[in-house]
MIDO-372929 format. One record per residue (C-alpha): x, y, z. Coordinates in Angstrom, 1 decimal. Each point is the difference from the previous one (the first is absolute). Layout:
N
       X       Y       Z
       X       Y       Z
...
# end
This chain:
314
       X       Y       Z
    42.2   119.3    58.3
     0.3    -3.1     0.8
     3.0    -0.8    -2.1
     1.7     3.0     0.8
    -0.2    -1.0     4.0
     1.4    -3.8    -0.6
     3.2     2.1    -2.2
     0.7     2.0     2.7
    -1.0    -2.9     3.0
     2.7    -2.1    -2.3
     2.6     2.7    -0.4
     0.2     0.4     3.9
     0.5    -3.2     0.6
     2.7     0.1    -2.6
     1.6     2.9     1.7
    -0.3    -1.6     3.6
     1.5    -3.2    -1.8
     3.1     2.0    -1.5
     0.4     1.9     3.5
     0.2    -2.9     1.6
     2.7    -2.2    -2.0
     2.8     2.8     0.8
    -1.0    -0.2     3.7
     0.3    -3.7     0.4
     3.3     0.1    -2.5
     1.5     2.5     2.6
    -1.1    -2.2     2.9
     2.0    -3.0    -1.5
     3.0     2.4    -0.6
    -0.1     0.9     3.5
     0.1    -3.3     1.3
     2.7    -0.8    -2.4
     2.1     2.4     1.4
    -0.4    -0.6     3.9
    -0.1    -3.9    -0.5
     4.3     0.1     0.4
    -0.5     1.7     3.3
    -2.4    -1.7     1.1
     1.2    -3.7    -1.2
     3.3     1.1     1.6
    -1.8     1.2     3.3
    -2.0    -3.7     0.1
     3.5    -1.9    -0.8
     2.5     1.8     1.7
    -1.5     1.7     3.1
    -3.6    -1.4     1.1
     1.0    -3.5    -1.2
     3.1    -0.3     2.2
    -1.4     1.9     2.9
    -2.8    -2.8     0.0
     2.6    -2.7    -0.6
     2.0     1.5     3.1
    -2.9     0.0     2.4
    -0.8    -3.6    -0.7
     3.7    -0.6     0.7
    -0.1     1.5     3.2
    -2.0    -2.6     1.2
     2.1    -2.9    -1.2
     3.7    -1.3     0.6
     1.4     0.2    -3.7
     4.0    -1.0     0.1
    -0.1     1.5    -3.7
     1.4    -3.5    -1.2
    -3.1    -1.8     1.0
    -3.3     0.7    -0.2
    -2.3     2.0     2.6
    -1.3    -1.5     2.9
    -3.0     1.6     1.7
     0.9     1.0     3.7
    -2.7     2.7     0.5
     1.0     2.4     2.5
     3.0    -1.4     1.5
     2.4     2.4    -2.4
    -1.4     2.8     1.5
     0.0    -1.3     4.2
     3.7    -0.8    -0.8
     1.1     3.0    -1.0
    -1.0     1.7     2.7
     1.0    -2.6     2.6
     2.7    -1.8    -2.0
     1.9     2.0    -2.0
     3.1     0.8     2.4
     0.9     3.6    -1.8
    -3.6     1.1    -1.0
    -0.7     2.4     2.6
     3.7     1.6    -0.5
    -1.1     0.5    -3.9
    -3.1     1.8     1.2
     1.8     1.8     2.2
     2.9     1.3    -2.5
    -2.8     0.7    -2.5
    -2.4     2.0     2.2
     3.0     1.7     1.3
     1.5     1.2    -3.5
    -3.7     1.0    -1.0
    -0.2     2.5     3.1
     3.3     1.6    -0.6
     0.2    -0.1    -3.7
    -3.5     1.0    -1.3
    -0.1     3.6     2.4
     3.3     0.7    -1.0
    -0.6    -0.3    -3.6
    -3.5     2.1     0.3
     2.1     2.6     1.5
     3.5     0.0    -2.4
    -2.6    -0.2    -3.4
    -2.3     2.8     1.5
     2.7     2.2     0.9
     2.0    -0.8    -2.7
    -3.1     0.7    -2.3
    -0.4     3.3     2.2
     3.7     1.3    -1.0
    -0.5    -1.0    -3.8
    -3.3     2.0     0.0
     2.1     3.3    -0.3
    -0.2     2.0    -3.4
     3.7     0.3    -0.4
     2.8    -0.8    -2.7
     1.0    -3.7    -0.9
    -3.0    -1.2     2.7
    -0.6    -2.7    -3.3
     3.5    -0.9     0.5
    -0.4    -0.5     3.6
    -3.4    -2.1    -0.3
     1.4    -2.2    -2.7
     3.2    -0.7     2.2
    -2.0    -0.8     3.0
    -2.6    -2.2    -1.8
     2.9    -1.6    -1.8
     0.6    -3.1     3.0
    -3.4    -0.9    -0.2
     0.4    -1.4    -3.7
     3.4    -2.0     0.8
    -0.9    -4.1     0.3
    -0.3    -0.7     3.7
     2.9    -2.9    -0.3
     2.5     2.7    -1.2
    -0.9     2.5     2.6
     0.1    -2.8     2.5
     3.5    -0.8    -1.1
     1.1     3.8    -0.4
    -0.6    -0.1     3.8
     1.3    -2.7     1.2
     3.5     1.7    -1.8
    -0.5     3.2     1.7
    -0.8    -1.8     3.5
     2.6    -2.1     0.2
     2.0     0.2     3.3
     3.0    -0.4    -1.4
     0.6     1.6    -3.8
    -3.3     1.8     0.2
    -0.5     3.4    -1.0
    -1.9     1.2     3.0
     2.2    -1.0     2.3
     2.8     0.8    -2.0
    -1.7     4.0     0.1
    -0.8    -0.8     4.1
     3.9    -0.3     0.4
     1.2     3.3    -2.0
    -2.4     2.0     2.4
     1.3    -1.5     2.9
    -3.4    -1.7     1.1
    -0.3    -3.8     1.3
    -0.7    -2.8    -2.8
    -2.8    -2.8     0.3
    -0.7    -3.0    -1.5
    -2.8     0.6    -0.9
    -1.7    -2.7    -1.8
     2.7    -2.6     1.8
    -1.5     1.0     3.5
    -3.2    -1.4     1.3
    -0.7     3.4     2.1
     0.3     2.0    -3.4
    -0.9    -2.5    -3.3
    -3.5     1.0     0.1
     0.6     3.7     0.9
     2.0    -0.2    -3.1
    -2.4    -1.3    -2.2
    -2.7     2.7     1.2
     2.5     2.5    -1.3
     0.2    -1.9    -3.1
    -3.3     0.5    -0.6
     0.1     4.1    -0.1
     1.7    -0.8    -3.2
    -3.1    -0.4    -1.6
    -1.8     2.8     1.4
    -0.1     2.1    -3.4
    -3.1    -2.4    -1.1
    -2.0     1.0     2.5
     1.7     3.8    -0.4
    -1.6     0.4    -3.4
    -3.6    -1.0     1.1
     0.2     2.8     2.5
     1.4     2.2    -2.2
    -3.1    -0.5    -2.5
    -2.1     0.1     3.1
     1.6     3.3     1.2
    -0.4     1.5    -3.6
    -3.2    -0.6     0.2
    -0.9     2.5     2.4
    -2.0     3.0    -0.8
     1.9     3.2     0.4
    -3.2     1.9     0.9
     0.4    -1.8     3.5
     3.2     1.4     0.9
    -0.7     3.2    -1.6
    -3.1     0.4     2.0
     1.8    -1.3     3.3
     2.7     2.5    -0.8
    -2.6     2.8    -0.1
    -1.2    -0.7     3.5
     3.8     0.1     1.7
     1.0    -3.9     0.1
     3.8    -0.5    -0.1
     1.6    -2.6    -1.7
    -0.5    -2.7     2.7
    -3.6     0.4     0.3
    -0.4    -0.3    -3.8
     1.9    -3.5     0.4
    -1.9    -1.0     2.8
    -3.4     1.0    -1.0
    -0.4     0.3    -3.4
     3.2    -2.7    -1.7
    -0.3    -3.0     2.6
    -3.9    -0.1    -0.2
     0.0     0.3    -3.7
     2.7    -2.5     0.2
    -1.8    -2.7     1.9
    -1.3    -1.9    -2.7
     3.4    -0.3    -2.0
     1.8    -1.0     4.0
    -2.7    -2.7    -0.3
     0.7    -1.4    -2.8
     3.8    -0.4     0.8
    -0.7    -1.1     3.2
    -2.2    -3.0    -1.2
     2.7    -0.7    -2.7
     2.6    -0.1     2.5
    -1.4    -2.0     2.3
    -0.1    -3.0    -2.5
     3.0     0.7    -1.1
     1.2    -0.4     3.3
    -1.2    -3.5     0.5
     1.2    -1.2    -3.2
     3.7     1.3     0.9
     2.3    -3.0    -1.5
     2.9     0.7    -2.7
     2.1     2.1     2.1
    -0.4    -2.0     3.0
     0.8    -3.5    -2.2
     3.4     1.4    -1.9
     1.8     2.0     2.9
    -1.1    -1.9     3.1
    -1.8    -3.4    -0.8
    -1.7     1.1     3.7
     2.8     0.5     2.0
     2.0     0.9     1.7
    -1.6    -2.7     2.7
    -3.0     1.0    -1.5
    -0.4     3.4     0.3
    -1.2     0.4    -3.6
    -2.0    -2.7    -0.4
    -3.2     0.9    -1.6
    -3.2    -1.7    -0.6
     0.5    -0.1    -3.4
     3.3    -1.6     0.2
    -1.4    -2.5     2.3
    -2.7    -1.1    -2.3
     2.4     0.0    -3.0
     2.1    -2.5     1.5
    -2.9    -2.2     1.5
    -1.2    -0.4    -3.9
     3.5     0.2    -2.1
     2.5    -1.2     2.6
    -2.0    -2.6     1.9
    -2.7    -0.7    -2.9
    -2.6     0.3     3.1
    -2.6     1.1    -2.5
    -3.0    -0.4     1.8
     1.6     2.3     3.1
     1.2     2.6    -2.6
    -3.3     0.4    -1.1
    -1.9    -0.1     3.6
     2.9     3.1     0.8
    -1.0     1.8    -3.0
    -3.9     0.1     0.9
     0.9     1.4     3.1
     2.0     1.9    -1.3
    -3.0     1.6    -2.3
    -2.3     0.2     2.6
     2.2     1.8     2.6
     0.7     2.7    -3.1
    -3.5    -0.2    -1.0
    -1.2     0.9     3.9
     2.4     2.4     0.3
    -1.5     1.8    -2.7
    -2.8     0.3     0.8
     0.7     1.5     3.0
     1.5     2.7    -2.0
    -3.0     0.3    -2.2
    -2.1     0.1     3.1
     1.9     2.4     1.5
     0.6     2.5    -2.6
    -3.6     1.3     0.4
     1.3     1.8     3.0
     2.9     1.8    -1.7
     0.2    -0.5    -3.7
    -1.4     3.6    -1.6
    -2.4    -0.6    -3.2
    -0.3     3.9    -2.0
    -3.7    -0.4    -0.8
    -1.2     2.1    -2.7
    -2.5     2.7     0.6
    -2.4     0.8    -1.8
# end
């Protein structure tokens, strides 16, 4: 009996050893697979972020070693930077106008393209295509279209007998023109909304129709509440993207005319790569990060009052 028990115990130990080895190998293989991502995150994201945080407390003209100045960059940013508040004003104005228009435009487009009609896939593809066009190419294209002298938009307005505009060449219309240009990319949000619309159970609409609900009541009492998580997602992404607006203003207006399109990111870029004030640029970047983070947290906190999450009934 003793020998049988010993053999059984040794067999169990051997089986446990054999089962542990594959698990250990799977763990090592898993870590090897995620290692490139982890190293990339540390080397190209977290590392530069920590370095920029340190540089924000220094005077760093790029051609010389950083010199520690404490909070001087942050104080000077609010008090001595001549166009700082103008850049903040332009960026906030753009965000307040472009984000709601983008949400409404993409949601409306998704509602129209959620119909079961022949050839709807072609229309969906056509409206989504502008979002995959590179930002530089889109900016150059719109620069030609809105050219006040030979642009296609003014040519069409002339043919229709309507007054023309200088668009990006006029301080009063330059920022609104950039806002309208941003609607060129509503196809990205449209795809997300379309996925959300197609995820709404048909049984909800059928039950409401049996109770006598009309189309408007179906929209306000079923479609909108069920779409609030999708609206919330697009709101957060649009808010973050609007505070990072740069490409079109840099290529088409360079902040003009008369600083009417002088975005915050454009000012940050000039401080870093035109005037070589890397310390000040790092301080501006961290200020922008804090502002975007706080605004995102406010939106997240407010979501409990208007975002509806469907709960599974058991």
